[in-house]
C-alpha positions in Angstrom: 1.0 1.8 -2.9 1.8 0.3 -6.3 0.0 -3.1 -6.4 -2.4 -5.2 -4.6 -3.8 -8.7 -5.1 -7.2 -9.8 -3.6 -6.7 -13.2 -1.9 -5.8 -14.4 1.4 -6.6 -17.3 3.9 -7.6 -17.3 7.5 -5.6 -18.4 10.6 -5.8 -22.0 11.7 -5.7 -23.3 15.4 -3.0 -25.9 14.4 -0.8 -23.3 12.8 -1.0 -21.3 16.0 0.0 -24.2 18.2 3.0 -24.9 15.9 3.9 -21.2 16.1 3.8 -21.3 19.8 6.0 -24.4 19.9 8.5 -23.7 17.3 9.3 -20.0 17.7 10.4 -19.9 21.3 12.9 -22.8 20.6 14.5 -20.8 17.8 14.7 -17.5 19.6 16.1 -19.2 22.7 18.9 -20.8 20.8 20.0 -17.3 19.3 19.3 -15.2 22.3 22.8 -15.7 24.0 24.3 -14.9 20.7 22.5 -11.8 19.9 22.0 -10.3 23.5 25.7 -9.4 23.7 25.7 -7.7 20.5 23.9 -4.6 21.6 23.6 -1.9 19.3 26.6 -2.6 17.1 28.7 0.1 15.5 25.9 2.8 15.4 26.3 3.3 19.2 29.8 4.4 19.0 31.0 6.9 21.8 31.2 9.8 19.3 27.8 9.5 18.2 25.4 12.1 19.6 22.3 9.7 18.9 23.4 7.0 21.5 20.2 5.7 23.2 20.2 5.6 26.9 17.6 3.0 27.2 17.9 0.8 24.3 15.9 -2.5 23.7 18.1 -5.5 24.0 18.5 -7.5 22.1 17.9 -5.5 18.8 19.1 -5.3 15.4 22.3 -3.8 14.5 22.7 -0.6 12.6 26.2 -1.0 11.1 26.6 2.6 10.2 29.4 4.3 12.2 29.9 8.2 12.5 27.9 11.0 13.7 24.7 11.8 11.5 25.4 15.0 9.4 23.3 18.1 10.6 23.1 21.8 9.9 22.9 23.4 6.5 25.2 24.4 3.6 26.7 27.8 3.3 23.6 28.7 1.3 21.4 27.9 4.3 20.1 24.8 2.5 19.5 21.3 4.2 20.8 18.2 2.5 19.6 14.8 2.6 17.5 12.2 0.6 13.7 12.1 0.5 11.5 9.1 0.3 8.4 10.8 -0.8 6.3 7.4 -0.8 6.3 4.6 1.6 4.0 2.7 4.0 5.4 2.7 7.6 2.4 1.0 9.3 1.1 -1.4 6.7 1.0 -4.4 9.3 -2.0 -2.6 11.0 -3.6 -2.0 7.5 -5.4 -4.3 5.3 -7.4 -5.8 8.4 -4.1 -6.3 10.3 -3.4 -9.9 8.9 -1.8 -9.3 5.5 1.7 -7.7 6.2 3.4 -10.0 8.8 5.7 -8.5 11.4 5.7 -5.1 13.1 7.5 -2.0 12.6 8.3 -2.0 16.4 7.1 -3.6 19.6 7.6 -2.7 23.1 8.0 -6.3 23.9 11.1 -6.5 21.8 12.3 -7.5 18.4 11.3 -11.1 18.7 7.6 -10.0 19.2 7.8 -7.5 16.3 9.6 -9.7 13.7 7.4 -12.7 13.7 5.5 -14.1 10.8 1.6 -14.4 10.7 0.4 -17.3 12.6 -1.2 -19.0 9.6 2.3 -19.2 7.8 3.3 -21.7 10.4 4.7 -24.4 10.1 5.9 -24.4 6.5 4.5 -21.4 4.9 2.3 -23.4 2.6 -0.9 -22.0 3.9 0.4 -18.3 3.2 -1.9 -18.1 0.1 -1.3 -14.4 -0.4 2.5 -14.6 0.0 2.7 -17.6 -2.3 0.7 -15.9 -5.1 2.5 -12.6 -5.0 6.1 -13.8 -4.2 8.3 -12.7 -7.2 10.4 -15.9 -6.9 7.4 -18.0 -6.0 6.6 -21.6 -7.3 2.7 -21.6 -6.7 0.0 -21.3 -4.2 1.6 -24.0 -2.0 5.1 -22.8 -2.2 6.8 -23.2 1.3 8.9 -20.7 3.2 10.5 -20.6 6.5 8.2 -18.6 8.7 10.7 -17.9 11.4 11.7 -14.2 11.4 13.9 -13.2 14.4 16.6 -14.2 14.9 17.4 -16.4 11.8 15.5 -14.6 8.7 16.3 -17.4 6.6 13.5 -16.6 4.0 12.2 -13.1 4.9 12.4 -10.2 4.6 13.4 -10.7 1.0 13.1 -8.5 -2.2 10.7 -11.0 -3.6 8.3 -11.2 -0.8 5.6 -8.8 -0.6 3.7 -9.8 2.6 6.7 -9.5 5.1 7.6 -6.5 7.2 10.4 -4.5 5.5 10.2 -1.4 7.7 11.5 -2.4 11.2 12.4 0.8 13.0 16.2 -0.1 13.3 16.4 -0.6 9.6 14.8 2.7 9.0 17.4 4.0 11.5 20.2 2.7 9.3 18.5 4.5 6.2 18.6 7.6 8.3 22.2 7.4 9.2 22.9 6.6 5.6 21.5 10.0 4.5 17.7 9.8 4.5 16.3 13.1 5.8 12.6 13.2 4.8 10.0 10.2 4.8 6.5 10.5 3.6 4.7 7.8 5.5 1.4 7.1 3.6 -1.4 5.5 5.6 -2.6 2.9 3.2 -5.5 0.3 2.8 -7.3 -1.9 0.2 -11.0 -2.2 1.5 -11.6 -4.8 -1.1 -8.7 -7.0 -0.2 -9.5 -6.7 3.4 -13.3 -7.5 2.9 -13.0 -10.7 1.0 -14.9 -13.6 2.5 -11.5 -15.5 2.8 -10.0 -12.8 5.0 -9.8 -13.1 8.7 -9.2 -9.5 10.0 -8.1 -8.1 13.5 -9.2 -4.7 12.5 -11.9 -2.7 10.6 -11.8 -2.5 6.8 -13.0 1.0 6.6 -10.5 3.3 5.0 -10.7 6.2 7.5 -10.6 3.8 10.5 -7.4 2.4 9.0 -5.8 5.8 8.4 -6.7 6.8 12.1 -4.9 3.5 13.3 -1.9 3.9 11.3 -1.3 7.5 12.2 -1.9 6.5 15.9 0.8 3.8 15.5 3.2 6.2 13.9 3.0 8.6 16.9 3.5 5.7 19.2 6.5 4.9 17.3 7.8 8.3 17.8 7.3 8.1 21.6 8.8 4.7 21.6 12.1 5.9 20.0 12.0 9.1 22.2 11.9 6.9 25.4 15.1 5.1 24.3 16.8 8.6 24.0 15.8 10.1 27.3 12.2 11.4 26.9 10.0 13.4 24.5 11.6 15.2 21.6 15.0 13.4 22.2 14.8 10.8 19.3 16.0 10.8 15.7 12.4 10.1 14.5 10.5 13.3 14.5 6.9 13.7 13.0 6.8 17.1 11.2 3.5 19.0 11.1 5.0 21.8 8.9 7.7 22.3 6.5 9.3 24.5 9.2 9.4 21.8 11.8 10.8 19.4 9.2 13.6 21.8 8.4 14.4 22.1 12.1 14.6 18.5 12.5 16.8 17.9 9.6 19.1 20.8 10.6 19.6 18.8 13.9 20.5 15.7 12.0 17.2 13.9 12.5 14.7 12.1 10.2 11.7 14.3 9.5 8.5 12.1 9.0 5.5 13.6 7.0 2.1 12.0 7.5 0.3 11.1 4.2 -2.8 9.3 3.1 -3.3 6.9 0.4 -6.7 5.0 0.2 -9.2 4.5 -2.4 -12.3 5.8 -0.4 -11.2 8.9 1.7 -14.2 10.4 3.7 -16.4 7.5 2.6 -16.4 8.8 -1.0 -17.1 5.6 -2.6 -18.8 5.3 -6.0 -21.5 2.9 -6.5 -22.9 2.4 -9.7 -22.2 6.0 -10.5 -23.7 7.3 -7.3 -21.3 9.3 -4.9 -21.2 8.1 -1.3 -20.2 11.3 0.3 -21.2 14.9 0.6 -19.3 18.2 0.6 -20.1 18.4 4.4 -18.4 14.9 4.9 -15.3 16.1 2.8 -15.0 19.1 4.9 -15.3 17.2 8.0 -12.9 14.5 6.9 -10.2 17.1 5.7 -10.4 19.0 8.9 -10.0 15.6 10.9 -7.0 14.5 8.8 -5.4 18.0 9.1 -5.9 17.9 12.9 -4.3 14.4 13.0 -1.2 16.0 11.3 -1.7 14.8 7.7 -0.1 17.0 5.3 -0.1 15.0 2.1 -2.9 13.1 0.5 -4.1 11.2 -2.7 -7.7 11.8 -3.5 -8.1 8.6 -5.4 -5.9 5.3 -5.4 -6.7 2.0 -6.9 -10.3 2.3 -7.6 -12.5 5.0 -9.2 -14.2 6.9 -6.5 -16.6 9.9 -6.0 -13.7 12.3 -6.4 -11.8 11.0 -9.4 -11.0 8.3 -11.9 -7.8 6.4 -11.6 -4.8 5.7 -13.9 -5.2 2.0 -14.6 -2.8 -0.9 -13.5 -1.4 -3.0 -16.5 -1.2 -6.6 -17.3 -2.2 -9.4 -15.1 -2.2 -7.3 -12.1 -4.4 -4.8 -13.8 -7.0 -7.4 -14.6 -7.1 -8.2 -10.9 -7.4 -4.5 -9.7 -10.1 -4.1 -12.3 -11.9 -6.9 -10.4 -11.3 -5.0 -7.2 -12.8 -1.9 -9.0 -16.0 -4.0 -9.9 -16.2 -5.2 -6.3 -15.7 -1.6 -4.9 -18.0 0.4 -7.4 -20.1 -2.2 -9.0 -18.6 -1.4 -12.3 -15.5 -2.5 -14.4 -13.1 0.1 -15.6 -14.5 2.0 -18.5 -12.2 3.3 -21.4 -12.3 5.8 -24.2 -10.0 6.8 -26.9 -7.4 9.4 -25.5 -8.2 12.8 -26.7 -5.0 14.3 -26.1 -1.2 13.1 -25.9 -1.8 12.1 -22.2 -2.6 8.5 -21.9 -3.4 6.1 -19.0 -2.2 2.6 -18.7 -3.6 0.1 -21.1 -6.2 -2.2 -19.7 -5.6 -6.0 -20.0 -8.4 -8.5 -20.8 -10.0 -9.6 -17.4 -8.7 -13.1 -16.9 -8.8 -14.1 -13.2 -7.1 -16.7 -11.1 -9.8 -19.5 -10.2 -9.6 -18.5 -6.5 -11.1 -15.1 -7.6 -13.4 -16.0 -10.4 -15.8 -17.7 -8.4 -16.6 -14.5 -6.6 -18.0 -12.9 -9.8 -21.9 -12.9 -9.4 -23.9 -15.0 -11.8 -24.6 -13.3 -15.1 -21.9 -10.7 -14.9 -20.1 -10.4 -18.1 -16.3 -9.7 -18.2 -15.5 -6.5 -20.1 -14.1 -6.5 -23.5 -11.8 -3.6 -24.3 -10.7 -2.2 -27.7 -7.1 -2.1 -28.4 -5.0 0.7 -26.6 -4.1 3.5 -25.8 -6.7 3.6 -23.3 -7.9 6.6 -21.2 -10.3 6.6 -18.2 -13.4 8.7 -19.2 -13.7 9.7 -15.5 -11.7 12.7 -14.5 -11.8 15.0 -11.4 -15.5 15.4 -10.4 -17.2 18.4 -8.8 -16.7 16.6 -5.5 -13.1 16.1 -6.3 -12.7 19.7 -7.2 -14.4 20.6 -3.9 -12.0 18.2 -2.0 -9.0 19.6 -4.0 -9.8 23.2 -3.0 -10.2 22.2 0.5 -6.7 20.7 0.6 -5.4 23.8 -0.9 -7.1 26.0 1.9 -5.2 23.9 4.4 -1.9 23.9 2.7 -1.7 20.3 2.0 0.5 18.6 -0.6 -1.7 17.2 -3.5 -0.5 13.9 -4.9 -1.4 13.5 -8.6 -0.1 9.9 -8.8 -2.8 7.2 -9.4 -5.2 9.8 -11.0 -6.4 9.2 -14.4 -4.8 11.5 -17.1 -8.0 13.4 -17.4 -8.2 13.9 -13.7 -4.5 14.8 -13.2 -4.6 17.3 -16.0 -7.8 19.0 -14.5 -6.1 19.0 -11.3 -3.0 20.8 -12.5 -5.2 23.1 -14.4 -7.0 24.2 -11.1 -3.5 24.4 -9.3 -2.1 26.5 -12.2 -5.1 28.9 -12.0 -4.6 29.4 -8.4 -0.9 29.3 -8.7 -0.7 26.7 -5.9 2.6 25.1 -5.7 1.9 22.1 -3.4 1.9 19.2 -5.9 4.0 16.0 -6.0 4.2 12.9 -8.0 5.9 10.5 -5.8 6.2 7.1 -7.4 6.1 7.1 -11.2 2.4 6.9 -11.5 1.8 9.9 -13.5 2.0 10.6 -17.4 5.5 12.1 -17.6 4.2 14.7 -20.1 2.8 16.5 -17.0 6.2 16.8 -15.4 7.3 20.2 -16.4 3.8 21.5 -15.5 4.6 20.4 -11.9 8.0 22.0 -11.9 6.6 25.2 -13.2 4.2 25.4 -10.3 6.9 24.7 -7.9 6.1 20.9 -7.3 8.3 18.1 -6.9 8.8 14.8 -8.7 10.3 11.5 -7.4 10.7 8.1 -8.9 9.7 4.8 -7.9 12.5 2.8 -6.3 13.5 0.7 -9.2 16.6 -1.5 -9.7 19.6 0.7 -9.5 20.5 0.7 -13.4 16.8 1.4 -14.3 16.6 4.2 -11.7 19.6 6.0 -13.0 18.7 5.7 -16.6 15.2 7.2 -15.8 16.7 9.9 -13.7 18.8 11.2 -16.6 15.7 11.6 -18.9 14.5 14.6 -16.9 17.9 16.1 -15.9 17.4 19.1 -18.2 14.1 19.9 -16.7 15.5 19.8 -13.1 18.4 21.8 -14.0 15.9 24.4 -15.6 13.7 24.6 -12.5 16.5 24.3 -10.0 15.2 21.2 -8.2 16.7 18.1 -6.8 15.4 14.6 -7.0 14.1 11.8 -4.7 12.6 8.3 -4.6 9.4 6.7 -3.6 10.2 3.1 -2.5 6.6 2.3 -1.9 8.0 -0.3 0.6 5.4 -2.4 2.5 3.2 -1.3 -0.5 3.0 -4.6 -2.5 5.1 -2.9 -5.2 8.3 -4.8 -4.8 11.9 -3.6 -4.1 15.1 -4.0 -6.1 16.3 -7.5 -6.8 20.0 -8.3 -6.7 21.6 -6.8 -9.8 23.8 -8.6 -12.0 27.1 -7.0 -12.1 26.7 -4.8 -8.8 29.8 -4.6 -6.7 29.0 -2.5 -3.9 32.2 -2.7 -1.6 31.9 -2.9 2.2 32.4 -0.7 4.1 31.5 2.2 2.0 31.1 6.0 2.6 27.4 7.2 2.9 26.3 10.8 2.4 27.8 12.9 5.2 30.9 10.7 5.6 29.6 8.0 7.9 30.8 4.4 7.1 28.3 1.5 6.4 29.1 -2.1 6.7 26.9 -5.2 5.8 23.8 -5.0 7.9 23.2 -7.5 10.6 20.0 -8.5 12.4 20.1 -11.4 14.6 21.9 -14.2 13.1 21.4 -12.8 9.5 23.9 -10.6 7.7 22.6 -9.0 4.4 24.7 -8.1 1.4 23.2 -5.9 -1.2 25.2 -7.7 -3.9 23.5 -10.9 -2.9 20.2 -9.8 -1.5 19.2 -6.6 -3.4 17.1 -4.5 -1.2 15.2 -6.8 1.2 14.3 -4.2 3.8 14.5 -0.5 4.3 18.1 -0.6 5.9 19.6 -1.3 2.5 18.5 1.9 1.0 22.1 3.4 1.5 23.6 0.3 -0.2 21.2 0.8 -3.2 22.3 4.5 -3.4 25.9 3.4 -3.3 25.1 1.1 -6.3 23.7 4.0 -8.2 26.7 6.1 -7.3 28.9 3.5 -8.8 26.8 3.4 -12.0 26.0 7.1 -12.5 28.7 9.0 -10.6 28.7 11.4 -7.8 26.1 13.5 -9.7 23.4 10.9 -8.8 24.2 11.4 -5.2 24.4 15.1 -5.3 21.0 15.3 -7.0 19.4 13.0 -4.5 21.0 15.0 -1.7 19.1 18.1 -3.0 15.9 16.3 -2.7 15.1 17.3 0.9 15.6 20.9 0.2 13.5 20.9 -2.9 10.6 18.9 -1.2 10.6 21.3 1.8 10.1 24.4 -0.6 7.3 22.6 -2.1 5.6 21.8 1.2 6.4 25.3 2.7 5.0 27.1 -0.2 1.8 25.2 -0.1 1.5 25.8 3.7 2.2 29.7 3.2 0.0 30.0 0.0 -2.8 32.6 -0.2 -5.0 32.9 -3.1 -4.0 35.8 -5.5 -6.7 38.3 -6.3 -8.5 37.7 -9.7 -7.8 41.0 -11.5 -11.0 40.6 -13.8 -13.7 39.7 -11.2 -16.4 42.3 -11.6 -14.6 44.3 -14.3 -16.5 45.4 -17.4 -16.3 43.1 -20.5 -17.2 43.4 -24.1 -17.2 40.9 -27.1 -17.5 40.8 -30.8 -21.1 39.2 -30.3 -23.2 37.4 -27.7 -26.2 35.2 -27.5 -29.4 35.5 -25.6 -33.0 33.9 -25.3 -36.1 34.4 -23.3 -34.7 32.9 -20.1 -31.1 34.2 -19.8 -28.4 35.8 -21.8 -24.9 35.2 -22.5 -23.4 38.8 -22.3 -19.7 39.3 -22.0 -19.9 40.2 -18.2 -21.1 36.6 -17.4 -17.5 35.6 -17.8 -16.2 38.0 -15.1 -19.0 37.7 -12.6 -17.1 35.2 -10.3 -19.6 32.4 -11.0 -19.1 29.0 -12.4 -22.6 28.6 -13.7 -23.0 31.5 -16.0 -21.1 32.2 -19.4 -20.4 34.3 -22.3 -21.2 32.7 -25.7 -20.7 34.2 -29.1 -22.2 34.1 -32.5 -21.7 30.8 -34.5 -18.6 31.7 -36.4 -14.9 31.5 -36.2 -13.7 35.0 -35.8 -15.0 36.2 -32.6 -13.3 37.9 -29.7 -14.0 38.7 -25.8 -12.4 41.6 -23.9 -12.0 42.9 -20.4 -10.9 46.3 -19.0 -8.8 46.0 -15.9 -9.5 49.6 -15.2 -5.7 50.6 -15.1 -2.5 49.5 -16.3 -1.5 46.3 -14.2 1.0 43.7 -14.3 -0.4 40.5 -15.8 1.5 37.1 -16.0 -1.3 34.4 -15.7 -4.6 34.2 -17.7 -6.9 31.3 -17.1 -9.8 30.5 -19.6 -12.6 28.0 -18.5 -14.3 26.9 -21.5 -17.7 25.4 -22.0 -18.1 22.5 -24.5 -18.4 24.9 -27.3 -14.7 25.6 -26.9 -11.8 27.0 -29.3 -9.6 24.6 -31.2 -7.3 27.5 -32.0 -7.1 30.8 -30.1 -4.8 33.4 -28.8 -4.7 35.7 -25.6 -3.6 39.2 -26.2 -2.9 42.2 -24.0 -2.9 46.0 -24.5 -2.2 49.0 -22.5 -4.5 51.2 -24.6 -7.1 48.9 -26.2 -5.6 49.7 -29.7 -2.0 48.1 -29.9 -2.3 44.4 -29.0 0.4 42.0 -28.1 0.0 38.0 -28.3 1.1 36.5 -25.0 -0.3 33.1 -25.7 -1.3 31.2 -28.8 -3.1 27.6 -28.9 -3.6 25.6 -31.9 -4.7 22.2 -30.3 -7.2 23.3 -27.8 -9.1 20.5 -26.1 -11.6 22.5 -23.9 -11.8 22.6 -20.2 -9.6 24.8 -18.1 -6.6 26.5 -20.1 -3.9 28.3 -18.2 -1.5 30.6 -19.9 1.6 31.4 -18.0 3.9 34.1 -19.4 6.6 36.7 -18.4 4.6 39.4 -16.4 3.8 42.3 -18.5 2.0 45.7 -18.3 -1.7 45.4 -19.4 -5.0 47.2 -19.0 -7.0 45.2 -21.5 -7.0 41.4 -22.0 -8.6 39.9 -25.1 -9.3 36.3 -26.0 -9.5 36.0 -29.7 -11.2 32.9 -31.4 -9.6 31.6 -34.5 -11.0 28.2 -35.0 -14.2 26.5 -33.4 -14.0 22.9 -32.0 -17.8 22.5 -32.5 -20.4 23.9 -34.8 -21.6 26.5 -32.2 -19.9 29.5 -31.1 -17.2 30.1 -28.4 -18.5 29.8 -24.9 -16.4 30.7 -21.7 -17.5 30.1 -18.2 -15.0 32.4 -16.6 -11.8 34.1 -17.2 -9.1 34.7 -14.7 -6.0 36.9 -14.7 -3.3 37.3 -12.0 0.0 39.3 -11.8 2.1 36.1 -11.4 
């Protein structure tokens, strides 16, 4: 989820009365027209996915041709991947923010209806009016009627109306989409404001359970239209192998994910964590049992697990206010210690509707000029949760983590050689991209306007080629981030040919026909049209890279699910050093760095030229060495290996060390001895290492 605002307004009895009077009249006028439309071109006789018990009336799909199935000659699947979207937001945020449902057993007229308090003119829809990208102010009107006229929504500029009706998802699937990561999402602060009237609990974990349950109901709902369990095109995949099977059958594989600010109750209140390791274990076990295979450890607000990467501009000021309400503290900043940066925090200037919620005496924060970095990284509880995700083979999402937290997370993943890491919607410092690819991770870009998407896509083209990965998008739809507006100069011609050879015409729902050139991407069904625009801008290469996205995502997910920790070659092995310290209560012998504990350490004399060495006992293959530095770390050092303890070869050299966990990855080589040679200290003290690790690959 990219953006949230924190205002809303309750329902009124007058608006409910108008809703009951107006909507049936509009629906009745159109019923005769649309009832005879049936399914449109998508239910052609040669289509193996023809429902036997369709809802009627319903939206058209307007893609003809059989969905492509099978694999390439090399055994790979093809298809687009949307690695970040929000399928069930209408039952998140208390259930009264995103208007309209993804599906309804009572039909499309029940599903695609506006929130009651938007009637009769939309002027009471305060959240819609404040966030609408074409809005004219807090009392800006809109036509609340959805089905069958859809005069004012869904629309690219509207952030509070349903964009993921299931027939629109079907059109995206028929147009080439083969993997969708459906992130259960919430914002407990938005949900808990005194102006909000809710249908559901604001608790993040309650919301996650509810959205996952609704996703499973949708799967059963679609299955029923196709003759029973397992027959529909919408398949929740609980493993990468299940996803591959679904895609080979030509279906859409849906991966369940979680993106909330306080998972497992891990809220941070005035610096005090609100969860324990036992609660983290129980929460991860529950989520994995529900089918969750992808997860963010933090989202919009700092929590007990990690600090966040700030939002920017006016939006950032409002999210900062949410951080204050959630944690009792404004965002804190510090100078960035490395090239990695977080977004720059804007001065906190709040709309009047929010400023009144600040308690008396609370001062607004004042920040120095940027660049800014969040001093909160990955906490010890966050590291515990991260290792718990690894043990369960879950995909780790690093977007929204502060630069400090993301770097530490990748350090830990590199140490363990854990490949299950994804950046899904352009919320990570791009300097970390190659480290993700080197691990076996996957990167997708936020669903920007077609020309911006293609330009950004080209910047990492060489990296993707080097690591043999495809590409994808994270539309963040229903996530308050916005979708592509109509692009000046776009000339998508209808009908056009989609991935796999189907034919896509303009999409029709009820009495409304959408045209990408006029409407941009108002709902999920126009993703194929958006890709076609990108093809016209960037050529077939754009489509080909996106088509390799499904295979790349599956490789990352499967590698995570089959991962097992590699043995640490140095644990328990004898170590020596040029010097070490001791006192009356403990000592800092070289063997402290090979004892497998994180609370003991080797520490050298207080001079630059010092070394630490371990004997592996026999010649082994070594391709990865991790050094966990204490605060007294090396600014410059090198890692050397030797087969005889006399002749040394440098496999890694660091000149700008910043402490923490360093992982050197190099071409596997034969070695019996490993040596860390300190060249220049970063502090007045000696060199101090908590633990050293080494693996074959």
